[in-house]
C-alpha positions as a printed Julia matrix, in Angstrom:
605×3 Matrix{Float64}:
  -8.21    4.02  -27.94
  -8.51    7.86  -29.2
  -5.44    7.27  -30.94
  -6.69    9.63  -34.14
  -8.56   11.87  -33.26
  -8.75   14.96  -34.81
  -6.36   17.75  -33.85
  -9.2    19.95  -32.43
 -10.0    17.18  -29.93
  -6.61   16.72  -28.38
  -7.75   18.71  -25.59
  -9.85   15.98  -24.15
  -7.63   12.7   -25.44
  -7.32   12.02  -21.7
 -10.72   12.09  -21.0
 -12.01   10.31  -24.43
  -9.65    7.74  -24.55
 -11.91    5.61  -22.28
 -14.46    5.31  -25.23
 -13.74    3.43  -27.89
 -12.42    5.25  -31.35
 -15.55    5.61  -33.45
 -17.33    6.27  -30.19
 -14.91    9.07  -28.79
 -15.61   10.95  -32.53
 -19.07   10.71  -31.81
 -18.79   12.75  -28.97
 -15.95   14.97  -29.71
 -17.7    17.15  -31.4
 -20.35   17.48  -28.24
 -17.3    17.81  -26.43
 -15.65   20.66  -28.04
 -19.14   22.92  -28.36
 -20.27   21.82  -24.95
 -16.09   23.04  -23.8
 -17.42   26.72  -25.35
 -20.21   27.38  -23.71
 -19.28   26.43  -20.54
 -16.26   28.45  -20.97
 -12.8    27.88  -18.76
 -12.48   27.95  -14.78
  -9.63   30.42  -14.55
  -7.55   29.55  -11.84
  -6.63   31.47   -8.74
  -4.32   34.23   -9.78
  -3.51   37.48   -8.29
  -6.53   38.92   -8.83
  -8.18   36.71   -5.61
  -5.08   37.55   -3.57
  -3.74   35.37   -0.89
  -1.01   35.49    0.83
   2.18   36.62   -1.11
   4.87   33.23   -1.62
   7.83   35.19   -4.36
   7.74   35.0    -7.21
   6.26   33.48   -9.61
   8.05   33.88  -13.43
   7.31   36.3   -15.99
   4.37   39.19  -17.19
   3.48   41.84  -19.28
   1.6    43.79  -17.13
   2.44   45.3   -13.13
   3.77   47.99  -11.45
   7.32   49.94  -11.96
   7.99   48.44   -8.52
   8.47   45.47  -10.23
  10.05   45.75  -13.71
  13.22   43.43  -14.15
  16.24   44.79  -13.67
  17.57   44.48  -17.08
  14.47   46.47  -18.27
  15.42   50.16  -16.49
  18.76   49.67  -18.86
  16.56   51.35  -21.65
  15.74   54.49  -19.14
  19.71   55.2   -19.2
  20.58   53.7   -22.89
  17.61   54.32  -24.73
  14.79   56.2   -23.01
  12.75   56.06  -25.91
  13.13   52.84  -26.82
  11.87   52.36  -23.41
   8.38   54.0   -23.53
   8.04   52.59  -27.2
   8.02   49.08  -25.17
   6.09   49.78  -22.36
   3.26   51.57  -25.0
   3.06   47.81  -26.81
   3.03   45.82  -23.49
   6.55   44.76  -24.09
   8.3    44.96  -20.92
   8.7    41.88  -18.24
   7.68   42.35  -14.9
   8.07   40.01  -11.71
   4.36   37.95  -11.16
   4.23   37.69   -8.02
   3.17   34.24   -6.1
   0.51   33.93   -3.65
  -0.38   30.82   -1.44
  -3.53   28.98   -1.64
  -5.08   26.88    1.12
  -5.57   23.4     0.16
  -8.37   21.58   -1.61
  -9.58   25.94   -1.46
 -10.96   24.92   -5.33
 -13.52   22.47   -6.73
 -15.22   22.0    -9.03
 -18.46   19.28   -8.6
 -21.01   17.98  -10.5
 -24.2    16.68  -10.18
 -26.49   15.23  -12.36
 -30.86   14.15  -12.55
 -31.08   10.78  -13.09
 -34.74   11.15  -12.97
 -37.51   10.0   -15.78
 -37.64   13.09  -17.4
 -33.23   13.25  -17.95
 -33.35    8.65  -19.17
 -32.72    8.19  -22.41
 -31.02   10.39  -25.0
 -30.6    13.32  -21.94
 -27.87   11.63  -20.86
 -25.28   11.53  -24.13
 -25.39   15.41  -23.33
 -24.55   14.59  -19.63
 -21.91   11.94  -20.81
 -20.38   15.31  -23.24
 -20.66   16.93  -20.31
 -18.86   15.25  -17.55
 -15.69   14.94  -20.26
 -15.96   18.84  -20.31
 -16.51   19.99  -17.3
 -13.87   17.17  -15.77
 -10.8    18.21  -18.21
 -12.04   22.03  -16.95
 -11.41   21.32  -13.3
  -8.0    19.24  -14.75
  -6.42   22.94  -16.63
  -7.21   24.16  -13.21
  -6.22   21.69  -11.25
  -9.33   21.59   -9.26
 -10.38   18.91   -7.52
 -13.31   17.66   -9.74
 -16.79   15.75   -7.84
 -19.31   14.41   -9.74
 -22.99   12.43   -8.57
 -26.3    11.38   -9.68
 -28.92   14.02   -7.5
 -31.46   10.72   -6.79
 -28.61    8.68   -5.17
 -27.1     8.42   -1.63
 -23.89   10.47   -1.6
 -22.15    8.58    1.39
 -22.19    5.63   -1.67
 -22.44    7.23   -4.77
 -19.82   10.02   -4.16
 -16.8     9.78   -7.69
 -14.29   11.44   -7.7
 -12.12   11.63  -11.38
 -14.07    9.8   -14.31
 -13.49    6.26  -14.67
 -14.21    3.61  -16.22
 -16.03    2.62  -13.16
 -18.46    5.32  -11.67
 -19.33    6.02  -15.14
 -20.82    2.19  -15.45
 -22.2     2.86  -11.92
 -23.73    6.37  -13.33
 -25.01    4.62  -16.16
 -26.47    2.12  -13.67
 -27.98    4.94  -11.07
 -31.74    5.26  -13.29
 -34.35    6.48  -11.15
 -37.79    6.75  -10.93
 -38.14    9.53   -8.68
 -38.31   13.43  -10.25
 -35.12   15.35   -8.83
 -36.12   17.21   -6.12
 -35.6    19.66   -3.24
 -34.82   17.22   -0.39
 -31.86   15.47   -2.89
 -29.74   18.63   -3.56
 -30.36   18.97    0.13
 -29.32   16.15    0.95
 -25.92   16.34   -1.24
 -24.92   19.9    -0.04
 -25.22   18.93    3.4
 -22.66   15.82    2.43
 -20.82   17.69    0.37
 -20.33   21.36    2.82
 -21.91   22.89   -0.69
 -23.54   25.72    1.51
 -20.44   26.97    3.22
 -18.34   27.62   -0.09
 -20.15   26.72   -3.05
 -17.06   27.92   -6.13
 -17.5    25.58   -9.05
 -20.9    23.54   -8.54
 -23.09   22.61  -11.87
 -26.38   21.52  -11.58
 -27.13   18.91  -14.63
 -30.58   17.91  -15.9
 -34.53   19.6   -17.28
 -35.87   23.41  -16.27
 -37.19   21.58  -13.34
 -33.57   22.05  -11.22
 -34.42   26.12  -11.23
 -37.5    25.15   -9.23
 -35.57   23.7    -6.84
 -34.6    25.38   -3.71
 -31.15   26.03   -2.5
 -29.26   26.37   -6.29
 -28.78   30.55   -5.4
 -25.2    30.78   -6.61
 -24.77   26.9    -8.83
 -24.33   26.73  -12.57
 -26.69   24.61  -14.08
 -27.33   23.17  -17.51
 -30.83   22.07  -18.93
 -31.15   19.22  -21.4
 -34.02   19.35  -23.2
 -35.6    16.5   -26.55
 -37.5    18.37  -28.85
 -41.03   16.76  -29.26
 -40.86   16.62  -32.54
 -41.3    14.22  -35.46
 -38.01   12.45  -36.99
 -36.36   15.07  -34.82
 -32.69   12.77  -33.49
 -30.72   16.23  -31.94
 -31.36   17.71  -28.19
 -31.26   20.84  -27.01
 -28.5    22.0   -24.09
 -28.86   25.19  -22.37
 -26.07   26.06  -20.27
 -26.37   29.2   -17.71
 -23.04   29.82  -16.07
 -23.82   31.13  -12.14
 -21.94   34.46  -13.18
 -22.29   34.47  -17.16
 -24.22   34.91  -19.49
 -26.4    32.04  -20.39
 -25.8    30.21  -23.8
 -27.72   27.71  -25.47
 -26.9    24.27  -27.82
 -27.9    22.1   -30.7
 -26.49   19.0   -30.5
 -27.05   16.46  -33.57
 -26.73   13.08  -31.77
 -25.1     9.91  -33.78
 -26.68    7.17  -35.4
 -29.05    5.27  -33.12
 -27.15    2.64  -32.65
 -24.46    4.26  -31.79
 -26.44    5.93  -28.94
 -27.57    2.8   -27.37
 -24.09    2.23  -26.6
 -23.27    5.44  -25.17
 -26.42    4.69  -23.02
 -25.98    1.12  -21.93
 -22.36    0.59  -22.62
 -19.87    3.51  -23.9
 -16.38    1.31  -22.92
 -17.89   -1.9   -25.44
 -16.19   -1.03  -28.6
 -17.53   -1.81  -32.14
 -17.71   -5.89  -33.15
 -16.99   -4.51  -36.4
 -13.57   -2.82  -35.54
 -10.38   -4.33  -37.41
  -9.22   -7.16  -35.3
 -12.94   -8.63  -34.58
 -13.31  -12.49  -34.96
 -16.68  -14.31  -34.8
 -16.31  -18.05  -33.73
 -18.25  -20.87  -33.79
 -19.48  -22.09  -30.53
 -17.65  -25.27  -30.76
 -14.73  -23.29  -30.86
 -15.76  -20.83  -28.52
 -12.36  -19.85  -26.26
 -12.54  -21.24  -22.57
  -9.17  -20.27  -21.51
  -5.52  -18.62  -22.29
  -2.12  -17.81  -21.75
   0.85  -16.45  -22.5
   3.81  -18.31  -24.37
   6.87  -18.12  -21.87
   8.72  -15.56  -23.69
   5.46  -13.23  -23.59
   5.52  -12.61  -27.67
   2.55  -15.52  -28.64
  -0.99  -15.51  -26.9
  -2.41  -18.91  -26.94
  -5.79  -19.95  -26.72
  -7.62  -22.61  -25.31
 -10.9   -24.03  -27.59
 -13.82  -25.68  -25.83
 -13.27  -28.84  -28.61
 -10.05  -29.73  -26.88
  -8.47  -27.59  -30.03
  -5.16  -24.72  -29.07
  -4.27  -22.23  -31.44
  -0.99  -20.15  -30.69
  -1.6   -16.8   -32.36
   1.25  -13.52  -32.47
  -0.08  -10.77  -30.95
  -0.61   -7.85  -33.72
   2.09   -5.13  -33.42
  -0.93   -2.74  -32.99
  -4.86   -1.85  -33.72
  -4.1    -1.53  -37.42
  -2.26   -4.23  -38.31
  -3.78   -7.57  -39.54
  -4.51  -10.25  -37.75
  -1.88  -13.28  -38.56
  -3.8   -16.38  -38.34
  -3.19  -19.46  -35.99
  -1.05  -22.3   -35.41
  -3.22  -25.07  -34.18
  -3.43  -28.53  -33.0
  -6.28  -30.85  -32.85
  -5.41  -33.05  -30.42
  -7.03  -37.08  -31.81
 -10.83  -37.83  -29.94
  -9.17  -40.17  -26.74
  -7.0   -37.42  -25.27
  -6.38  -34.92  -23.29
  -5.12  -31.59  -23.66
  -2.65  -30.9   -20.44
  -0.31  -28.17  -21.09
   0.28  -26.09  -24.19
   3.58  -23.73  -25.25
   5.48  -21.88  -27.54
   9.2   -21.59  -28.48
  10.77  -19.26  -30.77
  12.06  -21.45  -32.96
  10.52  -24.9   -33.0
   6.75  -23.7   -33.06
   3.69  -25.44  -31.09
   3.95  -28.03  -28.15
   0.44  -29.14  -26.98
   1.14  -31.59  -24.16
  -1.83  -34.15  -24.14
  -2.9   -36.99  -21.63
  -3.37  -40.72  -23.97
  -4.04  -44.47  -22.53
  -1.21  -44.47  -19.68
   0.79  -41.55  -20.71
   1.48  -38.48  -22.24
   2.25  -37.78  -25.31
   4.2   -34.12  -27.16
   2.23  -32.85  -30.05
   5.52  -31.19  -32.25
   8.52  -32.12  -32.5
  11.59  -31.3   -29.4
  14.43  -30.32  -30.16
  17.88  -32.11  -29.18
  21.58  -32.27  -30.14
  20.87  -34.85  -32.96
  17.85  -32.65  -34.4
  14.43  -32.73  -33.58
  12.13  -35.16  -31.87
   9.24  -36.98  -31.24
   8.46  -37.49  -27.43
   6.04  -39.34  -24.96
   6.07  -39.17  -21.3
   5.43  -41.51  -18.45
   5.24  -40.16  -14.55
   8.01  -41.12  -12.54
   6.23  -41.47   -9.66
   3.13  -42.15  -10.0
   1.19  -40.31   -7.33
   3.0   -37.34   -8.53
   1.46  -36.6   -11.75
  -0.33  -33.5   -13.9
  -2.86  -35.27  -14.37
  -5.78  -32.93  -14.84
  -9.74  -33.06  -13.26
 -12.78  -33.28  -14.75
 -13.11  -29.89  -16.5
 -10.5   -28.29  -15.96
  -8.31  -26.24  -17.52
  -4.74  -26.65  -19.59
  -1.74  -25.17  -17.9
   1.09  -23.6   -19.51
   4.43  -25.0   -21.44
   7.59  -23.41  -20.94
  10.76  -24.48  -23.16
  14.37  -23.46  -23.21
  17.08  -24.46  -25.6
  20.78  -25.25  -24.03
  23.77  -24.19  -25.81
  24.18  -27.09  -27.1
  20.85  -27.67  -28.45
  19.32  -29.48  -26.08
  15.26  -28.73  -25.25
  13.87  -28.58  -21.38
  10.47  -28.3   -20.61
   8.95  -27.77  -17.28
   5.04  -27.14  -16.75
   3.31  -25.9   -13.8
  -0.32  -27.48  -12.59
  -3.44  -26.34  -11.62
  -2.02  -26.94   -7.6
   1.37  -24.78   -8.14
   3.63  -27.41   -8.71
   6.7   -27.55  -11.34
   6.76  -30.73  -13.9
  10.6   -31.34  -16.01
  10.13  -33.06  -19.48
  13.24  -34.51  -20.01
  14.99  -35.07  -23.09
  13.91  -37.17  -25.27
  14.73  -40.52  -25.55
  15.16  -43.13  -28.5
  14.11  -45.95  -26.62
  11.37  -45.72  -25.33
   9.32  -42.69  -23.53
  10.84  -40.35  -20.94
  10.2   -39.03  -17.53
   8.12  -36.32  -16.25
   9.12  -35.38  -12.58
   7.97  -33.25  -10.03
  10.65  -30.9    -9.39
   9.3   -27.86   -6.86
   6.18  -28.2    -4.9
   5.09  -24.44   -4.59
   5.69  -22.15   -7.79
   3.54  -19.15   -8.14
   4.59  -17.61  -11.68
   6.64  -19.2   -14.75
   8.22  -17.65  -17.62
  11.31  -17.38  -19.89
  12.79  -13.81  -19.31
  15.86  -12.78  -21.05
  17.07  -15.91  -22.44
  16.75  -17.96  -19.59
  13.31  -19.69  -17.6
  13.13  -18.92  -14.3
   9.8   -19.49  -11.32
   8.8   -18.13   -8.0
   8.58  -20.32   -5.0
   6.35  -20.0    -2.24
   7.74  -19.04    0.9
   8.77  -21.98    2.93
   9.78  -23.06    6.28
  13.07  -23.53    5.87
  14.31  -24.39    9.4
  14.48  -22.17   12.76
  15.86  -19.01   12.58
  16.39  -18.44    8.82
  13.54  -15.97    7.29
  10.08  -17.6     5.42
   9.88  -15.33    1.86
  10.1   -16.04   -1.48
  12.52  -16.75   -3.98
  13.51  -17.07   -7.67
  14.99  -20.1    -9.32
  16.46  -20.3   -12.57
  15.52  -23.86  -14.34
  17.88  -25.47  -16.59
  21.01  -25.13  -14.63
  22.97  -27.04  -12.49
  23.43  -26.78   -8.81
  20.29  -24.74   -8.61
  20.74  -21.28   -8.14
  18.49  -19.31   -6.01
  17.78  -15.15   -5.99
  15.64  -14.46   -2.44
  12.96  -12.1    -2.82
  12.08  -10.53    0.34
   7.94  -10.58    0.23
   6.24  -13.22    2.36
   3.4   -13.97    0.65
   4.16  -16.17   -2.07
   1.84  -14.56   -5.44
   3.86  -13.17   -8.38
   3.7   -11.71  -11.74
   6.68  -11.05  -14.15
   6.29   -8.24  -16.25
   7.45   -6.2   -18.86
   9.81   -3.2   -19.01
  11.51   -1.48  -21.34
  13.95   -0.05  -19.14
  14.94   -0.22  -14.6
  13.6    -3.55  -14.0
  15.45   -5.81  -11.58
  18.66   -7.45  -13.23
  17.84  -11.17  -13.29
  13.73  -11.49  -13.51
  12.77   -8.53  -15.19
  10.34   -6.58  -13.93
   8.77   -8.42  -11.17
   6.04   -8.27   -8.66
   5.79  -10.5    -5.11
   2.46   -9.86   -2.84
   4.11   -9.55    0.72
   0.88   -9.24    2.75
  -3.03   -9.03    2.07
  -2.15   -5.23    0.39
   0.58   -4.54    0.17
   3.35   -5.99   -3.6
   6.26   -5.05   -3.54
   7.36   -4.28   -7.45
  11.84   -4.81   -7.95
  14.09   -2.99  -10.48
  17.2    -2.17  -10.36
  16.88    1.14   -8.46
  15.22   -1.27   -5.5
  11.78   -2.27   -4.39
   8.81    0.25   -4.71
   5.8    -0.51   -2.16
   2.09   -0.95   -3.87
  -1.07   -1.01   -2.18
  -4.01   -2.56   -3.67
  -7.49   -2.44   -2.35
  -9.37   -4.87   -1.27
 -10.95   -7.45   -2.94
  -9.61   -5.76   -5.86
  -7.45   -8.92   -7.74
  -3.96   -8.37   -9.51
  -3.48   -9.74  -12.92
  -0.01   -8.26  -14.07
   2.66   -5.64  -13.86
   2.94   -3.36  -16.43
   5.54   -0.38  -17.32
   3.38    2.22  -18.8
   4.38    5.12  -21.83
   7.25    7.65  -19.12
   6.7     9.42  -17.02
   4.25    6.93  -15.32
   6.28    4.71  -13.27
   5.92    0.63  -13.45
   3.1    -0.55  -11.41
  -0.47   -2.86  -11.03
  -3.07   -3.34  -13.22
  -5.94   -4.87  -10.93
  -9.55   -6.32  -12.05
 -11.69   -4.27   -9.78
 -14.55   -5.98   -7.49
 -17.18   -5.85  -10.26
 -15.31   -7.8   -11.99
 -15.42   -5.12  -15.49
 -13.36   -2.63  -15.1
  -9.0    -2.79  -14.84
  -7.16    0.19  -12.59
  -3.85    0.72  -12.83
  -1.83    1.1    -9.21
   0.99    2.94   -8.89
   2.43    5.47   -6.4
   0.48    7.66   -8.61
  -2.92    8.18   -8.63
  -4.89    5.27   -9.56
  -6.42    5.19  -12.7
  -8.59    2.88  -15.01
  -7.3     0.93  -18.0
 -10.02   -0.59  -19.72
 -13.32   -1.65  -18.85
 -14.37   -4.8   -20.41
 -18.36   -5.94  -22.13
 -18.75   -8.07  -19.0
 -18.16  -10.1   -16.43
 -14.1   -11.01  -17.03
 -13.49  -14.65  -15.64
 -10.37  -14.59  -16.67
  -7.4   -11.67  -16.88
  -3.57  -11.65  -17.83
  -0.45   -8.72  -18.61
   1.7   -10.36  -21.13
   5.74  -10.06  -19.77
   6.86  -10.08  -23.0
   5.41   -6.93  -24.57
   2.96   -4.03  -23.1
  -0.33   -5.85  -23.92
  -3.26   -6.65  -21.27
  -5.69   -9.66  -22.11
  -9.57  -10.66  -20.36
 -11.92  -13.21  -21.32
 -15.79  -12.58  -20.41
 -18.45  -14.56  -19.52
 -20.09  -14.62  -22.71
 -17.19  -15.4   -24.36
 -15.67  -12.33  -25.38
 -11.72  -12.29  -25.36
  -9.79   -9.29  -25.57
  -6.26   -7.89  -26.5
  -5.49   -4.47  -25.45
  -2.6    -2.42  -26.41
  -1.5    -0.57  -22.96
   0.6     2.08  -24.53
  -1.94    3.14  -27.72
  -4.72    2.49  -24.91
  -6.93    0.33  -28.32
  -8.01   -3.21  -28.68
  -5.25   -5.13  -30.08
  -8.23   -8.34  -30.96
 -11.16   -9.37  -30.19
 -13.22  -12.42  -30.21
 -17.08  -13.37  -29.1
 -18.82  -16.63  -30.19
 -21.24  -16.4   -33.22
 -25.02  -16.17  -32.45
 -26.87  -18.94  -32.29
 -28.69  -19.18  -35.28
């Protein structure tokens, strides 16, 4: 979310992007001051030795046997210039490279979560985690951290992410830190063998623990003065002079956000929209082209809203349809030319709110099920489904809807004589979207006969005869995704599950296999800004954090304010949406890592 950080905070932009922009601005000055006190972690260099491994660039200092051959020309052509360049450090020398064992450098941070450090001191801990994570990254070191009072086998974190920070915030203890806690971590992380860069963060009690030899300490204290709203932080590196920093804390309401959930944006931010209880959002979906978001309200209304193009854009007023009493919304969709369509059941048939394109112009439409035993009527309490529209070159609009059982129904063109037929077209559809102006769906694997492979297929809707494209994936779940380039020529960016843990990404260059850990729920696929490769967005088992899995290391994209009940990524733009149990709906910009739109239920009077 940190799209407008001051230049002085740009070095920590990746770490501060975990937080809303207003909290990142509060935390940023603390990060900068603590970083100056902590100092840099110097990468291994020539002074630390290692196995020689050729040369690695140029240096301004070194023995003359490593002086560049071109520099020796000064000795022949202008000896006095050679002497001058040597005196002013302007000569170029070959810089030797040394091979270092993998994993030879790491930073370990152990934090006290006992009664001495509960409350405001944890804000300094949070800033220190940002500082030390960035410090380790800059030196190419591994970053490992955890809470001293927790069990190392279950609470060791690698890297800095939303899920790990939430786990740390919840790891409060009423037990003061002891030498036994430290001994358990020393054994689990093998710190006694080579404690290169180990930091203990807590109160002055840390100095009295056994086994702290060679470790750096950070002691955080809260002044016992009336009206004081600051922290004193004493940074005591193992091999440097101690430094003391005073941190003036942000306003109390922002301190509470940092301590309870530092990833929840201020509700008064741009794009925040309160909703009355009867209009709370119960479900959402993206339109067939991925450019609109459809919002289904508790009172039966349907809204189609354009997704804001940036976090600073004005939220557009949505189109809204409220079906009459006695009707039930079955499906809804948006057409780029034609607006909102809402398909609802009425008596023994169906009615379309919104007119349908025909070669003779726009017409109202009513439908009946071609087979009474096969119709998309929703069960009580079930939520509406998606509707996809396509207009052929002759101006005739065709409509399809996919119900909760994965069945695809086609809606015949409006009939001037009465109702049109609604018929079942496919039995097992996992995904449906409009890609490159063509309606597509992914069919789950079916047994097509002896000797034939059971794999998914891509179907182009509206073509006669029907056209299918084989997709070599054997499970069937599939998602269409956003990609500015490099996508599959027919389906755009497409991800299909091959087995319980492996997903296949279909690209213009071939197929990429991504493994998603057990219990993570995939909600979409996207191509983030380069150089990041395309990958999958998955909801963490604890139902709050969204993780991005690709051919590179996984990373946290966003963290919701509460348990997520529904999430989806648009295939028409880099936007992720989610809905929480509390009724909060959020649209998240995957490019700028910022909230585009937020809707919450109004508090009861």
